[in-house]
C-alpha positions in Angstrom: 26.7 27.5 -49.8 28.2 30.8 -50.6 28.7 33.2 -47.8 28.4 36.8 -49.1 29.1 38.7 -46.0 29.9 38.6 -42.3 26.5 37.1 -41.7 25.7 35.3 -44.8 23.0 35.0 -47.2 20.8 32.1 -47.6 17.7 30.2 -48.4 16.6 31.0 -44.7 17.5 34.5 -44.7 13.8 35.3 -43.7 14.2 33.1 -40.6 16.9 35.5 -39.4 14.5 38.0 -38.0 15.4 40.4 -35.2 14.5 40.0 -31.5 11.7 42.3 -32.3 10.4 39.8 -35.0 10.1 37.4 -32.1 7.4 39.5 -30.4 5.6 39.6 -33.7 5.1 35.9 -33.9 5.0 34.7 -30.3 1.6 33.2 -29.4 2.0 31.0 -26.5 4.4 31.0 -23.6 6.7 28.4 -23.4 6.8 26.7 -19.7 8.8 24.1 -18.0 12.1 25.8 -18.9 13.3 28.2 -16.2 16.0 30.4 -16.9 18.4 28.4 -14.7 21.6 29.8 -16.1 20.5 33.4 -15.4 23.2 33.9 -12.6 25.8 31.9 -14.3 25.3 32.3 -18.0 26.5 29.6 -20.3 27.4 30.3 -23.9 27.0 27.8 -26.5 28.8 28.2 -29.6 26.4 27.3 -32.4 28.3 26.1 -35.5 26.3 26.2 -39.0 25.7 28.0 -42.2 23.5 31.2 -41.9 20.5 29.2 -43.2 20.3 27.7 -39.7 20.7 30.7 -37.7 18.1 33.1 -36.1 18.6 36.0 -33.8 15.1 35.6 -32.7 15.4 32.0 -31.8 18.8 32.9 -29.9 16.9 35.8 -28.2 14.0 33.6 -27.0 16.5 30.9 -25.8 18.3 33.5 -23.6 15.1 34.8 -22.3 13.6 31.3 -21.3 16.8 29.4 -20.5 19.4 32.0 -19.8 21.6 30.3 -22.3 23.7 32.6 -24.6 23.8 31.5 -28.2 26.8 32.4 -30.0 26.5 31.9 -33.8 29.5 30.6 -35.6 28.8 31.3 -39.2 30.6 29.2 -42.2 29.9 27.8 -45.4 28.4 24.4 -46.0 31.8 22.9 -46.8 33.3 24.7 -43.8 30.7 23.1 -41.6 32.1 19.8 -42.4 35.8 20.8 -42.3 35.4 22.3 -38.7 33.8 19.1 -37.6 36.3 17.0 -39.1 39.4 19.0 -37.9 38.2 21.2 -35.1 35.5 19.5 -33.0 36.5 21.5 -29.9 35.7 24.9 -31.8 32.0 24.6 -31.3 29.6 23.2 -28.7 26.6 22.5 -31.0 26.4 22.0 -34.8 23.4 22.2 -37.0 24.4 20.1 -40.0 22.5 18.4 -42.7 22.0 14.6 -42.8 23.4 14.4 -46.3 26.7 15.4 -44.7 26.7 12.5 -42.1 28.3 9.9 -44.4 31.5 11.9 -44.4 31.2 12.9 -40.8 30.4 10.0 -38.7 33.4 7.8 -39.7 35.6 10.5 -38.3 34.4 10.1 -34.8 34.1 13.8 -34.3 30.5 13.6 -33.5 28.8 11.6 -30.9 25.5 9.9 -30.5 22.8 12.0 -28.9 21.2 10.1 -25.9 17.8 9.5 -26.8 16.8 9.0 -23.2 17.5 12.8 -22.6 15.3 14.1 -25.4 12.1 14.6 -23.7 9.9 14.3 -27.0 12.1 11.8 -28.7 8.7 9.8 -29.7 7.2 12.7 -31.1 9.9 13.3 -33.7 8.2 13.5 -37.1 8.1 9.8 -38.9 9.0 11.4 -42.3 12.6 11.7 -40.8 12.8 8.8 -38.4 10.9 6.2 -40.3 10.6 7.7 -44.0 6.9 7.7 -43.8 4.2 10.3 -43.9 0.6 9.3 -42.7 2.0 5.7 -42.6 2.9 5.6 -46.3 6.6 5.2 -47.3 7.8 8.2 -49.3 10.8 8.4 -51.6 14.2 7.9 -50.2 16.6 8.0 -53.0 19.8 9.9 -51.7 20.4 10.3 -48.1 16.8 10.0 -46.6 17.4 10.9 -43.0 16.0 7.5 -41.5 18.7 5.8 -43.1 21.5 7.7 -41.0 19.3 8.6 -38.0 20.9 6.1 -35.4 24.4 4.9 -34.3 25.1 1.5 -33.0 26.5 3.0 -30.0 27.4 6.6 -28.5 30.7 6.8 -30.2 30.1 4.6 -33.0 31.3 5.1 -36.5 28.5 3.1 -38.2 24.8 3.7 -38.8 22.4 1.4 -37.1 19.6 -0.3 -39.3 17.2 -0.3 -36.4 16.4 2.5 -33.9 18.9 2.8 -30.8 19.4 5.0 -28.0 22.0 6.8 -29.9 20.7 9.5 -32.4 23.0 11.2 -35.2 21.2 14.6 -35.1 18.1 15.6 -33.6 16.1 17.4 -36.4 15.8 21.2 -36.4 14.1 21.9 -39.9 13.2 20.3 -43.2 11.5 21.0 -46.4 10.4 19.6 -49.8 11.9 21.9 -52.6 10.8 22.3 -56.2 11.0 25.0 -59.1 10.0 28.6 -58.5 7.8 30.1 -61.5 6.4 33.5 -62.4 3.0 32.6 -63.2 2.2 36.0 -64.5 4.8 35.8 -67.2 4.5 32.1 -68.1 0.8 32.4 -68.2 0.0 28.7 -68.6 0.2 25.5 -66.3 3.5 24.0 -65.2 3.5 20.4 -63.9 6.8 18.9 -64.6 10.4 19.3 -63.8 11.1 18.8 -67.6 9.9 22.5 -68.1 13.1 23.9 -66.8 14.7 22.8 -70.1 11.7 23.6 -72.3 13.1 25.9 -75.4 10.0 28.1 -74.8 12.0 29.4 -71.8 15.3 29.7 -73.7 17.5 32.6 -71.7 14.9 32.7 -69.0 15.9 29.8 -66.9 18.3 29.1 -63.9 19.6 26.2 -62.1 21.2 26.0 -58.7 25.0 26.1 -58.8 25.8 24.1 -55.7 26.8 20.7 -57.4 25.4 18.1 -55.2 22.1 19.8 -55.0 22.0 21.0 -58.5 22.7 17.7 -60.3 19.8 16.4 -58.3 17.5 19.0 -59.8 19.0 18.2 -63.2 18.3 14.6 -62.5 14.6 15.2 -61.9 14.6 17.2 -65.2 16.3 14.3 -67.2 14.1 11.6 -65.6 10.9 13.9 -66.5 12.1 14.1 -70.2 12.6 10.5 -70.2 16.2 10.9 -71.0 17.8 8.8 -67.9 16.1 6.2 -65.7 18.2 6.5 -62.5 18.7 3.6 -60.0 19.4 6.4 -57.4 19.3 10.1 -58.2 21.4 10.8 -55.0 24.1 8.4 -55.8 24.7 8.1 -59.5 27.0 5.8 -61.3 29.6 7.7 -63.5 27.4 6.8 -66.6 24.5 8.4 -65.2 26.6 11.5 -64.2 27.8 11.8 -67.7 24.4 11.5 -69.2 23.0 14.2 -66.7 25.9 16.7 -67.4 25.6 16.2 -71.3 21.9 17.2 -71.3 23.0 20.2 -69.2 25.8 21.3 -71.4 23.6 20.8 -74.6 20.9 23.2 -73.1 23.7 25.6 -71.9 25.1 25.8 -75.4 21.5 26.5 -76.8 21.1 29.4 -74.6 18.7 27.8 -72.2 20.1 29.2 -69.1 20.1 32.8 -67.9 22.1 32.3 -64.8 23.7 29.7 -62.4 22.9 30.8 -58.9 24.6 30.1 -55.6 23.3 33.1 -53.5 19.9 33.5 -52.1 19.7 37.3 -53.0 20.5 36.6 -56.6 18.0 33.9 -57.0 15.3 36.4 -55.6 16.7 39.2 -57.8 16.5 36.9 -61.0 12.7 36.1 -60.4 11.6 39.7 -59.2 13.2 41.2 -62.4 11.8 38.7 -64.6 15.0 37.9 -65.9 14.2 34.5 -65.2 10.7 32.9 -65.2 11.5 29.2 -64.1 14.5 28.3 -61.9 15.7 26.2 -59.0 14.5 27.9 -56.0 14.0 27.8 -52.1 10.9 28.4 -50.2 11.9 31.6 -48.5 13.1 33.0 -52.0 9.6 32.6 -53.3 8.4 34.4 -50.1 10.9 37.4 -50.6 9.8 37.8 -54.3 5.9 37.8 -53.2 6.6 40.4 -50.3 8.0 42.7 -53.0 4.2 42.4 -54.4 5.4 40.2 -57.4 3.7 36.9 -58.3 5.8 33.9 -57.7 4.8 30.3 -57.1 6.8 27.3 -55.3 5.2 25.1 -58.0 4.2 21.3 -57.2 5.3 19.0 -60.1 4.1 15.5 -60.7 7.4 14.0 -60.4 7.6 15.0 -56.6 10.0 17.2 -54.6 13.7 17.0 -53.7 13.6 17.1 -50.0 16.6 18.0 -47.4 16.7 18.1 -43.6 19.1 19.5 -40.9 19.8 18.9 -37.2 21.8 19.4 -34.2 24.9 17.3 -33.5 27.2 17.2 -30.5 31.0 17.1 -30.7 32.9 14.5 -29.0 34.7 17.2 -26.9 31.7 18.5 -25.3 31.2 17.8 -21.4 30.0 19.2 -18.0 27.7 21.9 -17.8 28.1 22.9 -21.5 26.9 19.4 -22.5 23.9 19.7 -20.0 23.1 23.3 -21.6 23.3 21.9 -25.1 20.5 19.1 -24.1 18.5 21.9 -22.4 18.5 23.8 -25.4 17.7 21.0 -27.9 14.7 20.0 -25.7 13.6 23.8 -25.6 13.9 23.9 -29.2 11.7 20.9 -29.8 9.0 22.2 -27.3 7.2 24.3 -29.6 8.2 28.1 -30.0 11.0 27.5 -32.3 8.9 24.9 -34.3 6.2 27.4 -34.8 8.5 30.2 -36.0 10.1 27.9 -38.5 6.6 26.5 -39.9 5.6 30.4 -40.3 8.6 30.7 -42.5 7.3 27.6 -45.0 9.6 25.1 -43.3 8.7 22.1 -41.2 9.1 21.4 -37.3 10.5 18.4 -36.1 7.6 18.1 -33.6 4.5 19.0 -35.1 2.3 18.7 -32.0 4.2 21.3 -30.0 4.5 23.6 -33.0 0.8 23.7 -33.3 0.2 24.5 -29.8 2.3 27.8 -30.5 0.5 29.0 -33.7 -3.2 30.4 -34.2 -5.4 27.8 -35.5 -5.7 29.7 -39.0 -2.0 29.7 -39.2 -1.8 26.2 -38.7 -4.7 25.5 -41.2 -3.0 27.5 -43.8 0.6 26.2 -43.4 0.1 22.7 -42.3 -3.4 21.7 -43.5 -3.5 23.2 -47.1 -6.6 25.1 -46.2 -7.6 28.5 -47.6 -6.2 31.2 -45.2 -8.9 32.6 -42.9 -7.2 35.8 -42.6 -4.3 37.5 -44.2 -0.9 35.7 -43.7 1.8 38.1 -42.6 5.4 37.8 -43.4 8.1 37.9 -40.6 8.6 41.6 -41.3 4.8 42.2 -40.8 4.2 42.8 -44.6 1.4 41.1 -46.3 2.7 37.6 -47.5 -0.8 35.9 -48.5 -4.2 37.3 -48.6 -7.2 35.6 -47.1 -8.5 33.0 -49.2 -5.1 32.0 -50.6 -3.8 28.2 -50.5 -0.2 27.3 -49.7 1.9 26.2 -52.7 1.6 22.4 -52.7 -1.1 22.2 -50.2 -1.0 20.4 -46.8 2.1 18.9 -45.1 0.8 15.4 -45.9 0.5 16.2 -49.7 3.8 18.0 -49.8 6.1 15.8 -47.6 4.1 12.7 -49.0 5.4 13.5 -52.4 9.0 13.5 -51.8 11.1 11.7 -54.7 14.5 12.0 -53.2 16.8 13.7 -50.7 20.0 15.8 -50.7 23.0 13.6 -50.7 26.7 13.1 -51.2 27.3 10.6 -53.8 30.0 7.8 -53.8 31.2 9.4 -56.9 31.1 13.0 -55.6 34.5 14.0 -56.8 34.0 13.0 -60.3 30.6 14.4 -60.2 31.8 17.8 -59.0 34.6 17.6 -61.6 31.9 16.9 -64.4 29.5 19.7 -63.1 32.5 22.3 -63.2 33.0 21.2 -67.0 29.3 22.1 -67.4 29.6 25.7 -65.6 32.8 26.3 -67.9 31.3 25.1 -71.0 
């Protein structure tokens, strides 16, 4: 993920509200977490991309726990590098599950003791079992349930069955799709194939982060009937070649207006009308709407590409800092942070406690797919959705139940990146 300044710009920029924002969204007082470190403050160095960081959450943690959260902001690639080469440079990391196949064999992260996680049995089945409402969802790519458990605390292989050692405790996750400008397209859009429809020549854009962009392209190719993938998250060289060939052909025909890798760029492209259909992230759609411009995170018949992130612990962490890390994780799952994330359009790891920290009309809108009983306000206090609006994609069960694949790193990653760069340079 491209870092554009000292803080970073990302798909979760809207999550990065101020401590004042925290007051705006609070509804229920969290209890059971006394500020035990008020007299002897402990600082946890929290490593992640800017997408996973929120001053509002850090401020609330300080208030409730007395723990200082010091954000260490790096790019996605540098999260991996830090974990592999400098595990003593952070105390807590928020990483995506798709990175684990590269990280766990190094031994830099240790299993999190499930017995110390108070709400471990409440973690959502979408991540722990690959199920929503008791039904299995798409698990092409690195579905979290495939890499959720280790065989032992310092194990370097994933367990096929639940154990007491968890790789990452979920922080947030979502189901991604295409963003569109319905006011400019003026007709229904229901398929990923529309991204390469010549009708939108010069008005389309795709995400230029290879491991994610190529999966969006695979959703398009499969929707067009050009390729039937064994696993879109782990393509063969032949499948990669076919996918890139389709992209290069479209690029040479003038289909793409841009290849974005920055949150603000994606917002500006849509808000200006330079693009009318593109790879997009939920808060970018929100940012466009907050400008008063129509933008839809469009449900598509082929389903969603999903992602999930979670807390990991470095092998070097011990003593009071280790205890504080467990305290922070348990507080994070207790509801306030989950409600905060849900209000951004993401999903919390423990839905039950998040619900307790939201107003009934908020929960009904964000999670149940019901028309908003009242105006839904954005994190800055601006009008996000008017009363009567239904969330794009509907309820949690409908959206997460339609996941087709998950972000991943392929076995042929080096080859894929090489071919992707050929597409960008073509």
